[in-house]
C-alpha positions as CSV (number, residue, x, y, z in Angstrom):
1,X,82.6,41.9,-78.0
2,X,83.2,39.8,-75.0
3,X,86.2,39.5,-72.7
4,X,88.5,36.6,-73.5
5,X,90.8,37.0,-70.5
6,X,94.4,35.8,-70.6
7,X,94.7,34.3,-74.0
8,X,98.1,32.6,-74.4
9,X,98.7,34.7,-77.5
10,X,96.9,37.1,-79.9
11,X,96.4,34.2,-82.2
12,X,93.4,32.0,-82.1
13,X,95.1,29.5,-79.7
14,X,93.6,29.6,-76.3
15,X,94.8,27.6,-73.2
16,X,92.5,24.6,-72.7
17,X,92.4,25.2,-68.9
18,X,93.0,28.1,-66.6
19,X,95.4,25.8,-64.6
20,X,97.6,25.6,-67.8
21,X,97.6,29.4,-68.3
22,X,100.9,31.0,-67.0
23,X,99.0,34.4,-66.7
24,X,97.3,33.1,-63.6
25,X,100.5,33.4,-61.7
26,X,100.2,37.1,-62.1
27,X,96.5,36.9,-61.3
28,X,97.3,35.2,-58.0
29,X,99.8,37.9,-57.2
30,X,97.0,40.4,-57.9
31,X,94.9,38.8,-55.2
32,X,97.8,39.4,-52.7
33,X,98.1,43.1,-53.8
34,X,94.3,43.5,-53.3
35,X,94.5,42.7,-49.6
36,X,97.8,44.3,-48.9
37,X,97.6,47.4,-46.7
38,X,99.8,50.2,-47.9
39,X,100.1,54.0,-47.6
40,X,99.6,56.6,-44.9
41,X,95.8,55.9,-44.9
42,X,96.4,52.3,-43.8
43,X,94.1,50.9,-46.5
44,X,94.1,48.1,-49.1
45,X,92.0,47.9,-52.2
46,X,89.6,45.6,-50.3
47,X,89.2,48.2,-47.6
48,X,87.0,50.3,-49.9
49,X,85.7,47.7,-52.4
50,X,85.4,44.6,-50.3
51,X,85.9,41.4,-52.3
52,X,87.3,41.8,-55.8
53,X,84.2,40.0,-57.1
54,X,82.2,43.2,-56.2
55,X,83.8,44.8,-59.3
56,X,82.0,42.5,-61.7
57,X,81.6,44.5,-64.9
58,X,83.7,47.4,-63.9
59,X,86.8,46.6,-66.0
60,X,84.6,46.4,-69.1
61,X,83.8,50.2,-68.8
62,X,87.4,51.4,-69.1
63,X,88.8,53.7,-70.4
64,X,86.4,56.2,-69.1
65,X,86.3,59.8,-68.0
66,X,87.0,60.3,-64.3
67,X,84.3,62.3,-62.5
68,X,86.9,63.6,-60.1
69,X,89.4,65.0,-62.7
70,X,87.6,65.1,-66.0
71,X,90.6,63.2,-67.5
72,X,90.3,60.0,-69.5
73,X,91.4,57.2,-67.2
74,X,92.5,53.8,-68.2
75,X,92.2,51.2,-65.5
76,X,95.9,51.6,-64.7
77,X,95.4,55.3,-64.2
78,X,92.4,54.7,-62.0
79,X,94.3,52.3,-59.9
80,X,97.2,54.7,-59.4
81,X,94.7,57.5,-58.6
82,X,93.1,55.4,-55.9
83,X,96.5,54.6,-54.5
84,X,97.8,58.2,-54.4
85,X,94.5,59.9,-53.4
86,X,92.7,57.3,-51.3
87,X,95.4,55.1,-49.9
88,X,98.1,57.8,-49.8
89,X,100.5,55.2,-51.2
90,X,103.0,55.5,-54.1
91,X,101.7,54.9,-57.6
92,X,102.6,51.6,-59.3
93,X,104.9,51.8,-62.3
94,X,103.6,50.4,-65.6
95,X,104.4,46.8,-66.4
96,X,105.5,45.9,-62.9
97,X,104.3,42.7,-61.3
98,X,102.1,44.7,-58.9
99,X,100.4,46.8,-61.6
100,X,99.9,43.8,-64.0
101,X,98.6,41.6,-61.1
102,X,96.0,44.1,-59.8
103,X,94.9,45.1,-63.2
104,X,94.4,41.5,-64.3
105,X,92.5,40.8,-61.1
106,X,90.1,43.6,-61.7
107,X,89.6,42.8,-65.4
108,X,89.2,39.1,-64.6
109,X,86.0,40.0,-62.7
110,X,84.5,41.0,-66.1
111,X,85.4,37.8,-67.8
112,X,82.7,36.9,-70.3
113,X,80.9,40.2,-70.2
114,X,80.6,42.5,-73.2
115,X,82.7,45.7,-73.5
116,X,80.7,48.7,-72.3
117,X,82.8,51.8,-72.8
118,X,81.0,55.2,-73.0
119,X,81.7,57.2,-76.1
120,X,79.2,60.0,-75.6
121,X,78.9,63.0,-73.2
122,X,82.3,63.9,-71.7
123,X,83.9,60.9,-73.4
124,X,83.0,62.1,-76.9
125,X,86.0,64.3,-77.7
126,X,88.4,61.6,-76.4
127,X,86.7,59.0,-78.6
128,X,86.9,61.2,-81.7
129,X,90.6,61.9,-81.1
130,X,91.1,58.2,-80.5
131,X,89.4,57.4,-83.8
132,X,91.7,59.9,-85.6
133,X,94.7,58.3,-84.1
134,X,93.6,54.9,-85.3
135,X,93.2,56.2,-88.8
136,X,96.5,58.2,-88.8
137,X,99.5,56.9,-90.7
138,X,102.7,57.0,-88.7
139,X,106.3,55.9,-88.7
140,X,108.8,55.3,-91.5
141,X,106.5,52.7,-92.9
142,X,103.6,55.2,-93.1
143,X,101.1,52.7,-91.8
144,X,97.8,53.3,-89.8
145,X,96.2,50.8,-87.4
146,X,93.3,50.1,-89.7
147,X,95.5,48.9,-92.5
148,X,96.6,45.9,-90.5
149,X,93.6,45.3,-88.3
150,X,90.8,46.0,-90.7
151,X,92.1,45.7,-94.2
152,X,94.3,42.7,-93.5
153,X,92.8,41.1,-90.4
154,X,93.2,37.3,-90.7
155,X,96.1,37.5,-93.1
156,X,99.6,36.5,-92.2
157,X,102.4,39.0,-91.7
158,X,105.5,36.8,-91.9
159,X,104.8,34.3,-89.1
160,X,102.2,36.5,-87.3
161,X,98.4,36.2,-87.8
162,X,97.0,39.8,-88.0
163,X,94.2,40.1,-85.5
164,X,91.2,42.4,-85.5
165,X,93.1,44.6,-83.0
166,X,90.6,44.5,-80.1
167,X,91.5,45.6,-76.6
168,X,89.2,43.3,-74.6
169,X,92.0,40.9,-73.7
170,X,94.4,43.1,-71.8
171,X,96.5,42.6,-69.8
172,X,97.3,39.4,-71.7
173,X,100.0,36.8,-71.7
174,X,101.8,36.3,-75.0
175,X,104.2,33.4,-75.6
176,X,106.4,35.8,-77.5
177,X,106.8,37.9,-74.4
178,X,106.9,35.1,-71.8
179,X,105.0,37.5,-69.5
180,X,101.8,39.5,-69.5
181,X,101.6,42.9,-71.0
182,X,99.3,45.9,-70.9
183,X,97.6,47.6,-73.9
184,X,100.3,50.3,-73.7
185,X,103.1,47.6,-73.8
186,X,101.5,46.1,-76.9
187,X,101.2,49.5,-78.6
188,X,104.9,50.1,-77.9
189,X,105.6,47.0,-80.0
190,X,103.2,48.1,-82.7
191,X,104.8,51.5,-82.9
192,X,108.2,49.9,-83.2
193,X,107.0,47.6,-86.0
194,X,106.0,50.6,-88.2
195,X,109.2,52.4,-87.1
196,X,107.5,55.1,-85.2
197,X,108.6,56.7,-81.9
198,X,106.6,55.0,-79.2
199,X,104.3,56.9,-76.8
200,X,105.3,56.6,-73.1
201,X,103.3,54.3,-70.9
202,X,100.2,56.0,-69.5
203,X,100.2,58.8,-72.2
204,X,97.0,60.6,-73.2
205,X,97.4,59.4,-76.7
206,X,97.4,55.8,-75.8
207,X,94.4,56.3,-73.5
208,X,92.4,57.8,-76.3
209,X,93.5,55.1,-78.7
210,X,92.5,52.4,-76.2
211,X,89.0,53.9,-75.8
212,X,88.4,53.7,-79.6
213,X,89.8,50.2,-79.8
214,X,87.8,49.1,-76.8
215,X,84.7,50.4,-78.5
216,X,85.5,48.5,-81.7
């Protein structure tokens, strides 16, 4: 499954040109964040990593287990870990322009590459839990992820075309939102549609679910 960065929507419609894609406004902001020196350490992202292009392929490996903490890190978690531990700077809040911009910039470097998440070794228990979450019915409608994105992929739900529910396009810009959103933002919407209490941004549950969906 290959990255299709910055679709205009989850439907099959794709912007004909990057210059026509409003998501690139956030990507350009991410380039600013990349070189911005912050924190007590006096560093930027580029201080350690050099050019963003050096991270070619890195985004396609997330979520993954952090060798430093043993926790399952989404890219957002990794970015905030680098900020607090390496830069000695405040963590970014989810869905802010800074977080979306820098995440999109990193993921953009893997544009066109296949997803490459690890599901064995230390990642195995997280993957298994993510698969169970994907198969679990939830909410007042008692619906599981697979019922929409496997059993009914390609069918219409009112005016929406049900996708195969992959995670290789996040953060992405949806016309419905008029802004980009992370995987966690999209899951908040999904949980609401089945009338389930949403998980908070950055939760362990959403990280495990994203690992399984990224593998799919």
